C-alpha positions as CSV (number, residue, x, y, z in Angstrom):
1,M,47.1,67.7,106.3
2,K,49.5,70.0,104.3
3,T,51.8,68.2,101.9
4,K,54.9,69.6,103.7
5,S,53.6,68.3,107.1
6,Y,52.9,64.9,105.5
7,F,56.5,64.6,104.2
8,K,58.0,65.7,107.5
9,E,55.9,63.2,109.4
10,Q,56.2,60.2,107.0
11,F,59.8,60.7,105.8
12,Q,61.5,62.9,108.3
13,C,62.1,65.8,105.9
14,K,64.0,68.5,107.7
15,S,64.2,71.6,105.5
16,S,61.5,74.2,105.3
17,D,60.7,73.3,101.7
18,G,60.2,69.6,102.5
19,G,63.7,68.4,101.5
20,F,66.5,66.5,103.2
21,Y,69.8,67.7,104.6
22,N,71.4,64.2,104.4
23,I,70.6,61.3,102.2
24,V,73.4,58.9,103.2
25,D,75.0,57.9,106.5
26,E,78.6,58.3,107.4
27,H,79.5,55.2,105.3
28,N,77.7,56.6,102.2
29,N,74.8,54.1,102.5
30,I,71.3,55.4,101.7
31,L,69.2,56.3,104.7
32,S,66.1,54.2,105.2
33,N,63.7,57.2,105.2
34,I,65.2,58.4,101.9
35,E,64.7,54.9,100.3
36,R,61.1,54.9,101.5
37,Y,60.6,58.4,100.1
38,I,62.0,57.6,96.7
39,K,60.0,54.4,96.5
40,S,56.8,56.2,97.6
41,I,57.2,58.8,94.9
42,A,57.9,56.1,92.3
43,L,54.7,54.3,93.2
44,L,52.8,57.6,92.6
45,F,54.1,57.4,89.0
46,G,53.3,53.7,88.7
47,I,56.8,52.4,89.1
48,K,56.5,49.3,91.3
49,D,59.9,47.6,91.2
50,L,62.3,50.5,91.4
51,I,65.8,49.3,92.3
52,I,67.8,51.8,94.4
53,P,71.5,51.3,95.0
54,N,72.5,51.1,98.7
55,H,75.9,52.8,98.4
56,Y,76.8,56.2,96.8
57,I,79.8,58.3,96.1
58,T,78.9,61.7,97.5
59,H,79.9,65.1,96.2
60,K,79.6,68.3,98.2
61,G,78.9,71.7,96.8
62,K,77.5,75.1,97.7
63,V,73.7,75.5,97.4
64,C,72.6,78.9,96.1
65,R,69.0,80.3,95.7
66,T,68.1,83.5,94.0
67,R,65.6,85.0,91.6
68,W,66.4,84.3,88.0
69,L,67.8,87.5,86.5
70,D,68.2,88.3,82.8
71,I,71.9,89.0,83.4
72,F,72.4,85.3,84.1
73,E,71.1,84.2,80.7
74,S,74.1,84.7,78.3
75,D,76.7,82.9,80.5
76,F,74.3,80.3,81.6
77,L,73.3,79.4,78.0
78,K,76.9,79.5,76.8
79,D,78.7,77.4,79.3
80,Y,76.4,76.8,82.3
81,T,78.1,79.3,84.6
82,I,76.8,82.1,86.8
83,C,79.1,84.9,87.9
84,G,82.1,82.8,87.0
85,H,80.9,79.7,88.9
86,K,80.4,76.4,87.0
87,I,76.9,75.1,87.7
88,F,76.6,71.4,88.7
89,S,72.9,71.2,89.0
90,Y,70.0,73.6,88.8
91,A,66.2,74.0,89.1
92,F,63.8,76.7,88.1
93,I,61.2,77.0,90.8
94,Y,57.7,78.2,90.4
95,G,55.1,78.5,93.1
96,P,52.2,80.5,94.4
97,D,54.4,82.8,96.5
98,N,56.8,83.8,93.8
99,D,55.0,87.1,92.7
100,G,55.2,85.9,89.1
101,R,59.0,85.8,89.2
102,T,61.1,82.7,88.8
103,N,63.2,81.4,91.6
104,F,66.4,79.7,90.7
105,S,68.2,77.1,92.8
106,F,71.7,75.9,91.8
107,T,74.8,74.1,93.1
108,I,78.4,75.3,92.6
109,D,81.9,74.5,93.8
110,M,81.6,70.7,93.7
111,K,84.2,68.6,95.5
């Protein structure tokens, strides 16, 4: 079974990359499949008694994905901005289908 199929089946992952669209319910309480997912990953790393809070304050932002370009580097390193947008979170993504280039995922415009 492919990893993506396993996560979709076991934890109800919804996105094409095996992620989740929602992690809390309408009252900002963590969803049970998310809690199971986090605890399962923790067990893989030998963490047996991970305590996960039940209630969260949520923040919404715009998710962006692109290839990392050299023109991003100076602003990003100086003040964590890209094209004038303050970056809330980011990830460099490497994988077998990237043609040797780095994908870059980031969140902006947090509310």
